[in-house]
N, C-alpha and C positions, 0 to 999 in steps of 0.2 A: 408479538410473536415470541414464544420462548426460544431458547437457544437450540434445543433439540429439533424443534420444528423448522427453525431457520436453517440448520445444517442439512436437513432432508430436502428442503426447498432449493437450496443452493446446489446440492448434488443433482437432484432431479432436473433442474433447469439448465445446468451448465456442463455436466460431466459428459464427455464424448470419448469414443475409442477410435483407434486408427493408428497412423504413424505420424508423429508430429515432431518437427525440428524446433527446439526451444531456443530462446535468445542466448542461453548459456552454451549452445552448441550440442547439448545433449539431445538424444532422440528418446521420445516417450511414446508409449502405446496407449496412454490415457491423458486426457487434457481437460482442464477446466476453462471453458470459453467464458472468460470473465465479463465480456461485453454482454452476454446474455443475462447475467444477474445484475450488472450495473445499469442496464437499460430498462429493467423492471422496477418501476417506482416503489412498489410494495416491498420488494426484497432490498432495494437500495436503502430505503428508510429504516427497515429493520436492522440491516447491517450497521448503519450509522448509530442507531440507538444502542446497540450492544457495544460498538467500539467506543462510544462516548463515555461509557462507564470504565473504560480501560486507559484513558488518556493519562500518561505519566505526568507527575507534577514535580517541579514547576515547568510550565510551558507558556510561551508567549504567543505562538502561532503554530498552525498545522501546515506542512509543506507537501502538497500532493504532486507526485511525479507524473510527467507526461507519459502516456496518455491515460492509462488505466487508473492512476491515482486521482485524476482530476474529478470525475463524478463523485468518487467516494469522499474526497476532501470537501467538495462543495456541500454535500448533504451533511457531513459530519460537522462542518462549521455551522450550518443552520441549526442542527440539533444541539450542539454543545455551547455555542456562543463564542468559540475561539475564532479569531480571524484566520483566513486561509491565504496561502501563497500557491501559485501555479508554477511549477518548476519545469523548465524545458531541459531536454537532453544537452543542449548547448545554447549559449546566448545567441539570440538572433542578430544577424549582421545589419539590420535596418531598424528604423523607428527608434524605440527607446534602447535597443541593444542590451536588454536585460536577460539574465539567466532565469529570474523569477519575477512574476507579476503579482501585484496585489498588495504590496506593503514593503516595509523595510526589512532588510536582512541583517545588517550590521548590528551587533549587540543583542540580537534576538535568540531566545532558546527555542529552537524549532524541533517539532516531532515530524519525521518523514512519514507520509502516508502512501502505501502502495497496495495494489490489488493482490497479486500472487507473487510469492518469492520462491525462486528456484536456487540459483547460486548467489544471488544478492549483488551481482556485478554492477548493474545500473545504480543501485542504491549506494554502493560504495563510491562510485564516481560522483554522484549527485551530492553525497555528504561531504566529500572532499571539496567540491566546488563551492558549496554553501559555507563551509568552514573558511575557505580562502577569502570569502567576502565578509567575514567577521561574525558569522553565526556560531552558536554552540549547538551541536547536534550529537545527541547521545542515544536517542530512542527512535525506533522504527515500529510502526504499526502496519499490519497487513490483514487482509481477509483470510488468505490461505497460505500456509507454509507448506510447500510441496515436500519438505523434509529431504531435500537433495543437497545439503551442505550449506545452504544459505545462512542458517543461524550461526554456524561456526565461522564462516567467512566474515560475517558482520561483526561478530565478537572480536575477531582479530583486528578490526578497524575501530574498536571501541564503541560499537553500536549494539544496543540490546534490542532484540526482536520480540515484539509482542503480537503474536498471531491470534486472530479471533478463532480460527480453526486450523488444525493440521490436516494433511491429506488423510492420515489414518482416522482421525475423528470423523471426517466427512464420510469415509467409506463405512465406518461402524454405524453411522446414523441410519443407514438403509437396511441394516440387518434386523 
């Protein structure tokens, strides 16, 4: 699937209108229900194929954030051959008590994988936590940048955002 067709498919599958409270605290009248495109195997595979061409180098592993980044990182790992980590919002207090599952963190150059970026708040927290465990984290990839301040907020934390699509580009795809 080419990128223009993918943009249209994502928009048509997941764009909804109404009143939505975002994690950032902002209220939006349009929303991309990421689980609708992540649960569609054809779209998920096409997203991963396009993201695979954008993986910054060097990278040792891909770190998908709970919960929306997990399906993306799993498929992206399959397509690209990079190992993946599954990163929780906080380390679980039982079992292995790890922040991230799937492989080592210390000494690894990780690329964070997220679905939709608004303010980038959870990405900042996760990057700080991964860095505190000895990872190098400088790059973030996402499917959709809502263009609501996330890129600037991430840059302030030394993180470069690589979106597959911006909200503007998705809207333009249906014109």
